[in-house]
C-alpha positions as a Python dict, from the first residue, in 0.01 Angstrom:
ca = {
    (1, 'E'): (0, 0, 0),
    (2, 'N'): (58, 276, -260),
    (3, 'E'): (-117, 524, -30),
    (4, 'V'): (-5, 857, 109),
    (5, 'C'): (-161, 1042, 398),
    (6, 'Y'): (-240, 1408, 347),
    (7, 'L'): (-95, 1564, 662),
    (8, 'N'): (-346, 1849, 696),
    (9, 'T'): (-645, 1615, 723),
    (10, 'N'): (-478, 1280, 802),
    (11, 'K'): (-679, 1141, 511),
    (12, 'C'): (-499, 857, 334),
    (13, 'V'): (-543, 849, -43),
    (14, 'C'): (-387, 675, -340),
    (15, 'D'): (-46, 811, -438),
    (16, 'I'): (28, 974, -773),
    (17, 'G'): (-11, 714, -1048),
    (18, 'Y'): (-261, 502, -854),
    (19, 'I'): (-639, 495, -847),
    (20, 'E'): (-873, 353, -585),
    (21, 'Q'): (-1071, 46, -684),
    (22, 'S'): (-1262, -163, -432),
    (23, 'G'): (-1063, -13, -145),
    (24, 'D'): (-720, -82, -297),
    (25, 'C'): (-480, 154, -473),
    (26, 'I'): (-414, 5, -816),
    (27, 'S'): (-146, 128, -1057),
    (28, 'M'): (-310, 317, -1343),
    (29, 'K'): (-41, 174, -1569),
    (30, 'S'): (-187, -175, -1524),
    (31, 'L'): (-544, -73, -1610),
    (32, 'N'): (-728, -18, -1936),
    (33, 'C'): (-771, 355, -2010),
    (34, 'S'): (-1151, 322, -1987),
    (35, 'Q'): (-1106, 224, -1619),
    (36, 'T'): (-916, 543, -1526),
    (37, 'V'): (-1130, 820, -1682),
    (38, 'T'): (-1155, 1002, -1349),
    (39, 'S'): (-779, 1064, -1355),
    (40, 'K'): (-801, 1298, -1657),
    (41, 'V'): (-674, 1652, -1593),
    (42, 'T'): (-782, 1937, -1823),
    (43, 'D'): (-722, 2309, -1825),
    (44, 'S'): (-964, 2596, -1893),
    (45, 'V'): (-925, 2563, -2273),
    (46, 'S'): (-974, 2183, -2280),
    (47, 'W'): (-611, 2078, -2329),
    (48, 'G'): (-554, 1769, -2123),
    (49, 'I'): (-368, 1466, -2001),
    (50, 'H'): (-503, 1120, -1926),
    (51, 'P'): (-211, 968, -1732),
    (52, 'Y'): (-79, 642, -1880),
    (53, 'C'): (-316, 692, -2177),
    (54, 'S'): (-309, 1007, -2390),
    (55, 'A'): (-234, 1379, -2418),
    (56, 'W'): (-414, 1637, -2632),
    (57, 'G'): (-460, 2002, -2716),
    (58, 'K'): (-738, 2193, -2885),
    (59, 'S'): (-732, 2384, -3213),
    (60, 'T'): (-1011, 2472, -3453),
    (61, 'V'): (-750, 2510, -3729),
    (62, 'I'): (-553, 2182, -3711),
    (63, 'G'): (-772, 1972, -3481),
    (64, 'D'): (-1003, 1688, -3575),
    (65, 'E'): (-1381, 1730, -3615),
    (66, 'F'): (-1400, 1801, -3239),
    (67, 'G'): (-1103, 2041, -3246),
    (68, 'L'): (-876, 1795, -3065),
    (69, 'V'): (-507, 1764, -3155),
    (70, 'S'): (-341, 1444, -3037),
    (71, 'Y'): (-7, 1487, -2861),
    (72, 'G'): (33, 1111, -2849),
    (73, 'T'): (-38, 802, -2647),
    (74, 'Y'): (151, 681, -2341),
    (75, 'S'): (488, 520, -2405),
    (76, 'T'): (687, 522, -2079),
    (77, 'G'): (758, 697, -1746),
    (78, 'T'): (569, 796, -1430),
    (79, 'G'): (580, 1178, -1432),
    (80, 'V'): (731, 1171, -1082),
    (81, 'G'): (1068, 1334, -1020),
    (82, 'D'): (1299, 1313, -1321),
    (83, 'D'): (1100, 1025, -1477),
    (84, 'A'): (888, 1218, -1729),
    (85, 'M'): (573, 1043, -1849),
    (86, 'L'): (616, 1033, -2226),
    (87, 'F'): (352, 1034, -2497),
    (88, 'S'): (436, 974, -2864),
    (89, 'G'): (275, 927, -3204),
    (90, 'G'): (50, 1233, -3199),
    (91, 'S'): (-89, 1434, -3489),
    (92, 'D'): (159, 1551, -3752),
    (93, 'S'): (-75, 1821, -3890),
    (94, 'S'): (126, 2144, -3947),
    (95, 'C'): (428, 1980, -3782),
    (96, 'G'): (593, 1760, -4041),
    (97, 'K'): (647, 1501, -3767),
    (98, 'A'): (434, 1333, -3503),
    (99, 'R'): (364, 1548, -3198),
    (100, 'S'): (476, 1423, -2858),
    (101, 'A'): (437, 1529, -2496),
    (102, 'K'): (603, 1500, -2156),
    (103, 'L'): (416, 1508, -1824),
    (104, 'Y'): (564, 1609, -1490),
    (105, 'Y'): (388, 1615, -1153),
    (106, 'E'): (497, 1917, -948),
    (107, 'C'): (423, 2045, -598),
    (108, 'Y'): (111, 2264, -603),
    (109, 'C'): (258, 2496, -340),
    (110, 'D'): (565, 2566, -556),
    (111, 'E'): (341, 2736, -812),
    (112, 'Y'): (46, 2863, -606),
    (113, 'S'): (3, 3017, -264),
    (114, 'C'): (-72, 2762, 1),
    (115, 'D'): (-161, 3015, 270),
    (116, 'T'): (-495, 2838, 267),
    (117, 'E'): (-447, 2463, 270),
    (118, 'P'): (-547, 2315, -69),
    (119, 'A'): (-762, 2003, -83),
    (120, 'W'): (-555, 1687, -139),
    (121, 'D'): (-716, 1640, -483),
    (122, 'K'): (-662, 1999, -604),
    (123, 'T'): (-487, 2006, -941),
    (124, 'S'): (-384, 2261, -1198),
    (125, 'L'): (-245, 2196, -1545),
    (126, 'W'): (2, 2412, -1736),
    (127, 'W'): (128, 2346, -2090),
    (128, 'G'): (441, 2468, -2267),
    (129, 'E'): (590, 2410, -2611),
    (130, 'F'): (964, 2458, -2562),
    (131, 'N'): (1056, 2271, -2882),
    (132, 'P'): (837, 2266, -3193),
    (133, 'C'): (568, 1997, -3171),
    (134, 'V'): (700, 1866, -2836),
    (135, 'Y'): (471, 1969, -2551),
    (136, 'S'): (541, 1974, -2178),
    (137, 'A'): (256, 1938, -1931),
    (138, 'Y'): (293, 2021, -1563),
    (139, 'V'): (28, 1890, -1327),
    (140, 'F'): (46, 2078, -998),
    (141, 'T'): (-88, 1873, -708),
    (142, 'P'): (-45, 1878, -328),
    (143, 'L'): (36, 1505, -350),
    (144, 'A'): (369, 1603, -511),
    (145, 'C'): (461, 1821, -209),
    (146, 'S'): (688, 1644, 36),
    (147, 'S'): (565, 1882, 308),
    (148, 'K'): (201, 1777, 254),
    (149, 'V'): (218, 1396, 250),
}
């Protein structure tokens, strides 16, 4: 249950939003954030998303002592389809209001060439700020491709 099978390898893995524990696929939403650390996705400049937990960026100017800028903690949504995963209550430094973020899972092959079959756990993260202090994160994964699972 809550598994998908990656067609290229016939390997069955936990679907988006689920994590394997003791052979079962458990909803990350039902777990404490310390139990899902392996689900964090970061980019090359250390901006990241911890699904169902938190979202953050990096800035030496407005960040905390580690340079991290909170974009909020999880409030609602799955990130799948039109159901954006929403984060709220982030840092208000240089914003005048609390930062927030939206996460969407997108098909890896819609953004990158899939001439060579990507591994089922391949991910890429892209951030945008389309409205001031409201960030959009796109996690590209083959598990979001209907032609791959």
